[in-house]
C-alpha positions in Angstrom: 154.6 148.0 89.4 153.7 145.5 92.1 150.5 143.5 91.6 147.6 144.1 94.0 147.0 141.3 96.5 144.2 138.9 95.7 141.0 138.9 97.9 138.4 136.1 97.6 135.0 136.6 99.2 132.5 133.8 99.4 128.8 134.2 99.9 126.7 131.2 100.7 123.0 130.8 99.7 121.7 131.8 103.1 123.9 135.0 103.1 122.3 136.5 100.0 118.8 135.1 99.8 115.5 135.3 101.6 114.2 132.3 103.4 112.3 131.2 100.3 115.5 131.2 98.2 114.9 134.4 96.3 117.9 136.7 96.1 117.9 139.5 98.7 118.6 142.5 96.6 119.4 144.7 99.6 122.3 142.4 100.5 123.6 142.3 96.9 123.4 146.1 96.8 125.6 146.2 100.0 128.1 143.7 98.4 128.4 145.9 95.4 128.9 149.1 97.4 131.5 147.5 99.8 133.4 145.7 97.0 133.5 148.9 94.9 135.3 150.7 97.7 138.0 148.0 97.8 138.6 147.5 94.1 141.6 149.7 93.9 143.3 147.9 96.8 142.7 144.3 95.7 142.2 142.0 92.8 138.9 140.6 93.8 137.0 137.4 93.1 133.5 136.8 94.4 132.3 133.2 94.9 128.6 133.3 95.1 126.0 130.6 95.7 122.3 131.2 95.3 121.7 130.2 91.7 119.8 127.0 92.7 117.8 128.9 95.3 117.0 131.6 92.8 115.8 129.1 90.2 114.1 126.3 92.1 110.7 128.1 92.1 110.5 127.4 88.3 110.9 123.6 88.9 107.6 121.9 89.5 107.4 119.8 92.7 111.0 120.6 93.5 112.6 118.0 95.8 116.3 118.8 95.5 117.5 115.9 93.4 120.7 116.3 91.5 118.9 116.7 88.2 116.5 119.2 89.7 119.4 121.2 91.1 121.0 121.4 87.7 117.8 122.6 86.1 117.2 125.2 88.9 120.8 126.4 88.5 120.2 126.9 84.8 117.3 129.1 85.5 118.8 130.8 88.5 122.3 131.7 87.2 121.2 134.4 84.8 118.7 135.8 87.3 121.4 136.1 90.0 124.1 137.5 87.7 121.7 140.1 86.3 121.1 141.4 89.9 124.8 141.5 90.6 125.4 143.3 87.3 122.6 145.9 88.0 124.1 146.9 91.3 127.8 146.9 90.3 127.0 149.0 87.2 126.0 151.8 89.6 129.8 152.0 90.4 130.9 151.6 86.8 132.2 148.0 87.5 131.5 145.3 84.9 131.2 141.7 86.3 132.0 138.4 84.6 130.5 135.0 85.2 132.9 132.2 85.9 131.3 128.8 86.0 133.8 126.3 87.3 134.1 122.5 87.4 136.4 120.4 89.5 138.5 119.5 86.4 139.4 123.1 85.9 141.6 122.8 89.0 142.6 119.2 88.8 144.1 119.8 85.3 147.1 122.0 85.5 146.8 123.3 81.9 143.1 124.2 82.4 143.9 125.9 85.7 146.6 128.1 84.1 144.1 129.1 81.4 141.6 130.1 84.2 144.4 132.1 85.8 145.2 134.0 82.6 141.5 134.7 82.1 141.1 136.2 85.6 144.2 138.3 85.1 142.8 139.7 81.9 139.5 140.5 83.7 141.3 142.3 86.5 143.4 144.3 84.0 140.2 145.6 82.6 138.6 146.5 85.9 136.2 143.5 85.7 135.3 141.4 88.8 134.8 137.7 88.2 131.9 136.0 90.1 132.6 132.3 90.4 130.1 129.5 91.0 130.1 125.8 90.4 128.8 124.8 86.9 125.9 122.8 88.4 124.3 122.4 85.0 127.0 120.0 83.7 129.0 118.9 86.7 129.1 115.1 87.2 128.3 113.9 90.7 131.8 112.5 91.1 133.5 115.7 90.0 131.3 118.1 91.9 132.8 120.4 94.5 131.6 119.5 98.0 130.2 123.0 98.1 131.4 126.6 97.3 133.6 126.7 100.4 135.8 124.3 98.5 135.6 126.3 95.3 136.5 129.5 97.2 139.5 127.8 98.9 140.8 126.4 95.6 140.6 129.8 94.0 142.3 131.4 97.0 145.1 128.8 97.1 145.6 128.7 93.3 145.8 132.5 93.0 147.9 132.9 96.1 145.3 135.1 97.8 146.2 137.2 100.8 142.8 136.8 102.4 139.7 134.6 102.0 136.5 136.0 103.5 133.5 133.6 104.1 130.1 135.0 104.8 128.1 132.9 107.3 124.6 133.4 108.7 126.0 133.2 112.3 128.8 135.7 111.7 131.7 133.6 112.8 132.8 130.5 114.8 130.8 130.3 118.0 132.1 129.1 121.3 130.1 126.9 123.7 128.2 129.9 125.0 127.1 130.9 121.5 129.5 133.9 121.3 131.7 134.6 118.3 135.4 133.7 118.8 137.4 136.7 117.5 140.7 134.9 116.7 141.7 131.3 116.1 145.5 130.7 116.2 145.4 127.2 114.6 142.7 124.6 113.8 143.3 122.0 116.5 140.8 119.1 117.0 139.1 120.9 119.8 138.1 123.7 117.4 136.2 121.2 115.3 134.4 120.1 118.5 132.6 123.4 118.5 130.8 122.6 115.3 127.0 122.7 115.4 124.5 121.4 112.9 124.0 124.8 111.3 123.6 123.8 107.6 121.1 125.9 105.8 118.1 124.2 104.2 119.0 126.3 101.0 122.7 125.4 100.8 125.0 122.4 100.8 127.6 123.5 103.3 127.9 124.0 107.0 130.4 125.0 109.6 132.3 121.7 109.4 132.9 122.2 105.7 134.0 125.8 106.3 136.5 124.7 109.0 137.8 121.8 106.8 138.7 124.1 103.9 139.8 126.9 106.3 142.4 124.5 107.6 143.7 123.9 104.1 143.7 127.6 103.3 145.5 128.6 106.5 148.1 125.9 105.8 148.7 127.6 102.5 149.5 130.9 104.3 146.0 132.5 103.6 144.3 134.5 106.3 140.6 133.4 106.5 137.8 135.4 108.1 134.2 134.2 108.8 131.8 137.2 108.9 128.3 138.2 108.2 127.6 140.3 105.2 124.5 141.7 106.9 126.8 143.5 109.4 127.1 147.1 108.3 130.4 147.6 106.5 130.9 143.9 107.1 133.6 143.3 104.4 135.9 146.2 105.6 135.4 145.2 109.2 136.2 141.5 108.4 139.5 142.6 106.7 140.5 144.7 109.7 139.5 142.0 112.2 136.7 144.1 113.8 134.0 141.5 113.2 133.7 137.8 112.8 136.4 135.1 113.4 139.9 135.6 112.1 141.8 132.3 111.4 145.5 133.2 111.4 147.6 132.0 108.4 150.3 129.4 109.1 153.8 129.8 107.6 153.9 128.2 104.2 157.0 128.1 101.9 155.2 126.6 98.9 155.6 127.7 95.3 152.6 128.1 92.9 152.8 124.6 91.6 152.9 123.1 95.0 149.9 125.1 96.1 148.0 123.9 93.0 149.1 120.3 93.7 147.9 120.5 97.3 144.6 122.2 96.7 143.4 121.6 93.2 144.1 118.0 92.3 141.6 115.2 92.4 142.6 112.5 94.9 142.9 109.2 93.2 144.0 106.9 96.1 145.8 106.7 99.4 148.9 105.2 100.9 149.3 104.4 104.6 153.0 104.8 105.7 155.0 103.5 108.5 156.7 105.8 111.0 160.0 105.8 109.2 158.5 106.8 105.9 156.5 109.6 107.6 159.7 110.9 109.2 161.5 110.8 105.8 158.9 112.8 103.9 158.6 115.3 106.8 162.3 115.7 106.3 161.7 116.5 102.6 162.8 113.1 101.4 161.3 111.1 98.6 158.8 108.3 99.3 160.1 104.8 98.9 158.0 101.6 98.6 159.5 99.9 101.6 157.7 102.5 103.8 154.2 101.7 102.5 152.0 99.6 104.7 148.7 99.8 102.8 147.4 100.8 99.4 143.9 102.1 98.8 142.4 102.8 95.4 143.4 101.9 91.8 145.3 105.0 90.8 147.4 105.4 87.8 150.9 106.8 87.1 151.1 110.6 87.6 147.9 110.8 89.6 147.6 112.5 93.0 147.2 110.5 96.2 147.0 111.2 99.9 149.7 110.0 102.3 148.4 108.8 105.7 150.2 108.0 108.9 149.4 105.0 111.2 146.4 107.0 112.7 144.9 107.4 109.2 145.6 111.2 109.4 146.6 112.8 106.1 150.1 114.2 106.4 150.8 115.0 102.7 149.7 114.6 99.1 151.9 113.3 96.3 152.0 112.8 92.6 153.1 109.2 92.1 155.6 107.8 89.6 153.8 104.4 89.3 150.3 103.0 89.3 148.9 101.1 92.3 149.5 97.7 90.9 153.2 98.4 90.2 153.7 99.8 93.7 152.0 96.7 95.3 154.4 94.5 93.3 157.4 96.4 94.6 156.7 96.9 98.3 159.8 94.9 99.2 162.1 96.4 96.5 164.8 98.5 97.9 165.1 102.1 96.7 161.9 101.8 94.6 160.8 105.4 94.5 157.1 106.1 94.5 157.1 109.9 94.6 160.0 112.3 94.4 160.4 114.9 97.1 159.5 117.7 94.7 156.1 116.0 94.0 155.2 115.7 97.7 153.4 118.6 99.6 153.2 118.4 103.4 149.9 119.4 104.9 
């Protein structure tokens, strides 16, 4: 029997809370109703912000420092999940909390454990609700926001679609109208970004577009929509509301998708035109094509590969540390990364 496709739906803080940060129960009730109608068509993951907003009222003189956010999340997480549980229980659907850290995606073994856990939840009719583990995440290992977390889950689980709820309901053009379809994320699309970051959340439209570009390159269809639109989730899936970002063709296996999306970047190499052409032709990376080394990475760590314009063209798992590469820049046939460990972006 064929497995159902994976659907990841991300709700930002502003999408599911009132202006004071308290959860908007009417919105969460709508989420439960709409997701329940889709459960037999998809394996669903919800990525929900809102824990910090829900809990910050308990923190005296809250100013939004990292420590205060951790404490607010510790208070808010159970409050938020209890609300989700209450409304999903009306449809006989159990939910599970999945608090994620960056290392759960950077470490292949831990990621595969996460994957097995989600599969077990789905097999039992349980919907996982993911959020960053704010309480214990180190600043250096934090997700930039839940747009990144949702993208990593979508890429790692080979999702068919990633829906991202936004307060404006899509990507707006220069006239303030929602653009219905974006074929590809060219530089001019990023030029449409406005300063729309909510005071309650970390992310904004620039973050959403950055991770949408990564997801679409992985062959994932992304839709920006507004959950406050009646039947918003179903309409987003059918393209009747919001902005649809069309997936690009991607012939990546599961390991390559994990490598491209889930690994912590330890350094960067700037390449000459010949090396860029070689890796774009699915060749291995040799030291003679490296023009600059940034970072003190170790053997087997993941780095970015940049062209002469400092644009990222690929990521790679290296065979040597930075010092060894620097000492062998003029050594012929000194292989830095095998073609199988390079993923073009």
